[in-house]
N, C-alpha and C positions, 0 to 999 in steps of 0.2 A: 826429577829436585821435589822434595816434599814440600807443602806446598805452606804460606804464611795464614792464621788466622784471623780471620779478620780483626781490623781495627791500627792489625802489625804498621809496625813501619819497617825498611831494610836498607844496608847499606851493603857494598859485595867487593869483592873483589874474583879474581877467577882464582883463591884460594881458599878465600875465607865466604860466609858468606850470616851474616850478621842482623837474627830479629832484635825489634825494643819495639817495647810500648808506655807511652803518656802515665800510664799509672803505676804510680810510681818511678817515671824514668823508669827503668828495668829494664836488663837484659833478657831474651823471655827465649831465644836459641842460641847457641852460638857452633855451626854446620862448619864442619873441616873439611874440605873435598879430596879422598883416597884416591892411590894411583887408578887405580881401575875405574873414574870417575864416578863412582855412590857420593857422597856423603856422612859422617856424623856426629851430630847432635852431642858437643859433651859440656854442655851446662846443665842445672837443673831447671827445667820450668814447667808449669802447667796450664789446663788446657785454654780458661781462659781468666778474664781480668774477675771474673765470681769463683773461681779456685782460689787466685792469690788472698781474698779481699778475707775469703773461709778461715784458712789455712794457714795465715795467720807467722807465716817465717820466712819476710822479708826475702821471697827466696827473688835475687836479680838485681832486687829493687836500690836506686842511690836514697844515700840512710840522711837523718838529719834533725834539728837542727845538728843535735847532736847523739853524732852512732856512738854504738857499745856505752857501761852503764855511769850513772851517777851516784852515789852512794845515800840514801837516804831522800833518792829525790830531790838534794837541795844542794846549796851553794851560796858563799857570803863572796860577791860582787868584792870588788876592786875599791869601791865604795862604798863598801864597807855594810851595803843595803842586804838581807838572807831574802835569796831566790827560790818562794816554794815552785818542783817543778807539777805536772803532771805523774802516779806512781802505779808501772804498766806493769812489771815482775815483783810481786810481794810490795813494797817497801820500796825497791828500786824503780831509779829512770830508764829506763833499757830505747835503744832506738830513735828517738826522739820524744815516743811517750804513748799517748794512748790514739793519735791520730799523728806519725808522724809524715814526714815528708811519702813515705813507700804508702800511704794510705793515700794519698789525691792526683788524681787527674792534671799532671804540670802539661802544660803550652807550649805550641809545637814550633817555636822563631826561625825554624833553617830547615829545610826536606829536601835535602840532596842523595843521590848514588854512592856519593862517599861519607858525607857529614850531616850528622841529627842532632838539633838542638834541644835544649827541654827546659822551659825558665817557667817559679817559682814565687808566690807571694804569704809570705807569712806573714797577719797583720801581729802589735805588741800584744804582749799576753798569751801567745795561741800555746799551750799545754806549759806555760810559764814563765816563758823566756819575755825575757822585755827587750822592747823593740821594733820595726818593721823590718824586717829580713824579705832580702832578694835572693833567690837563688840562682844559676842556669851548671843542666850539666848537658856537655858538647860532647857525642861522640863524635866522630872522625879516625879514619882509618891514614894508616901516612907511611903503611909498605904493604903490599898482598900480604901479608903475614902479621901483620901489627896495628891491632885496634887501641887508639887511646880516647881517655875519658879526660876531657875537662871541667874540671865544678869550681865556679867563683860564684860569690856571695858578698853582699854589702850587709849595710844597720844601721840605723839612726840610732841605736845604743850599746854601751858596752853591753856584747852579749860574748857566751862560748860558741863556740863553733866547731865542729870532727864531722864533716862527711864523707863517705865514706859508696862505695860499692858494696852490694850484699851477695855478690855473686857466689854459687855456689857450683863445683868444676870436678869430673869425673872421666877423666879421657879416653876409657875404657867407651864407654857411650852406652854401656852397663848399668843405669839406676836403680834396678828389683838387685844388685850384688853391693855388697862393702866399698869402701872404695880406699880401703886401709892399704893395701898391698902394693898403696902409687910408693914412688921412692920423691921424699922432699930435701930441700935442700933451703934452710934463712941463713941473711946474712949477717945475722948475732950473736954475740959475745955472750947477751946478758937478758932474763925474761924476769916476769913480773909474775910472781906465786898469788894465790889467791886465796880468799876466807871461804866457810857454804857461801857467802849469796854472791861468790864469783866479782869480788869486788879485790880492789891490788891489798896487799898486805905492807909494809909497809921498805923502802927500802929493792932492789937491782939485787936479784942470784945471779952467779955464772952458771951457765948452763954448763961448762965440764963437771963432765960427771954426777951426771943429769939422764936423764929422759929424758927432756927438753931441748937437748943437741943434735943442733940440726947444722950446722957450719958444715959439717961434712954430709953427703947426702944418703940416706938413711929410712928404710923398709917403713911406714908411717909404723904399721901395724906390731913393727918388732918394739918400737919406745913404747909402745903404747902398755904392751906388757908389766915396763913399772913406773907409769907417770899414774898415783894414785886419786891423781883428779881427771885424769881424760884431757883432754885436748881445746883446753876455750879458754885460750895467754892471749896473755898481748908480749913479744918480742922486742927487746930494744933494740931495733937496728940500730949496726957499726954505718957510721956515717955522716955529715952532716946535714940535719934537714934543711932542704930548699930545692938543693940540685937535682933533679934528675939520674935517681939510678938505680940499677938493676938491684932487687932485691930478696927475693925469692926463687924456686925451678922449682917444681913440679913434672914429673915425667910416669909413664906405664909404661914396662916391661915390657910388657906382650902389642902393646901397637905398635910400639916404638914413637908412640907420642911424645910431644916433651912443650910445654907453655912456661917462660919468662916472664915472669915480673918484676915493673918498673915502679916508683912511686918517689914525689917527693917529700914525702912524708916522715915521721922521728919509730914511726911500730909499725908492727902491723902483726892483727887476734888471728889465731889461725886455730880452727873449727873444724872437728870432725864432726857433722853431723849427726843427732843422737837422739833428736827431737820427728824423722819423717816415719807417717808411720804407712801402714800397705792401702788405706783412703785415701792418698796421696797417691793423685797417678799425673807421666808424666804423658804432655800432648797426644800418642803414640799409644799409650792405654797403658804402659807401662808401669805397675804399682811400685810407688818410691823404698828403696830396702834404709833402716831407718839412721842405717850409714852411710848412704849411698851419695852421700859428696861434701869436699871437701870447700869448704871458707876461706881466699884469704884475702881476712882486708884490710888496707895501707890504712893506717890513720893516725891520730895524735894517744897517747896512752889512755887508757878508763878513767873515770875520774878525774879525769887533770885542772876542775873549775875545786877541788879539792884539795887540791895537793904542788903546791908552790916547785916541790923538786923535782914534779914532771915537765914535760915542756908543755911550753905557754897556747892555750884553748881561747886565747881575748881576741875578739874584733872590731876596733874602738872603731866609731862612725868617722867615713872619710878615708880607712881604709877597705881594701879588696882583698881580701877572704880566696887562696887559690888550692885546690890541690890538681896535681896531674900525678893520672896510671896509666899504661900501657900492658901489654899485655902482646908477648911477641910465638908464637904457633911456629911450633915446625913437628 
């Protein structure tokens, strides 16, 4: 068995072992047991918290208050007020701002063999957001091969909320190799085209006849050949927002490993990593390939505080935001 780094929490079954860190309420590793009794880690992780802070790639973290992008780091609130947020990607607000939830030590409120809960308080004005905000991220094992993340939040002022897990997957366990030979299927008939700042353009586009058609399982590298914008797009998921539903399947034909993804949200951001460098190392010393990880981030649509045609991001006083994500491995 591979040892857990200092300060790491752990939940496990006979088939999988998940290492979690209070820093960013993040998944640090997810080990699957092989038929011969060995383990293979299938998610990107770094050696320690300092490495996560240095490389700023949201690896494995829970992102908030608002995952993904808000154009021009501003929005008009439902009451008509203009709210200015912290810009951290040129003029754009990304994944909660300069000091998003990925850069905080969450408190541990529950710790058992099968469930770990983290809690974080974000004060009024944090990164420009209104209201005192309280978030909880609870990881639990719901079957021998199935992991659940339930994210909840409340706020005493109306605030946009979009929280997700920013885990990067590579089912081969070889993070020094490109992950584009994975096979991906996404339950979405439409996606959002983007501008050069990765902000959604007007309208939704049918995936049919495009390189963004993953309705049937497709090798990522084959679709990538004609994807002129690469892959960092929101897919508009089929089915209603709210009920837990299967939204995607990722598989590796060589190892036979498969991951089914479930969520209660309306969108899925698919990002094939393009920013990893060989200065970034896994805990075992593997240097990361630029495209060594696949992020599948269930969430509401990017820039939804500025788009009335998108699913609502608004959390009002007295309400509770809830997002459930589940991963099932075989």
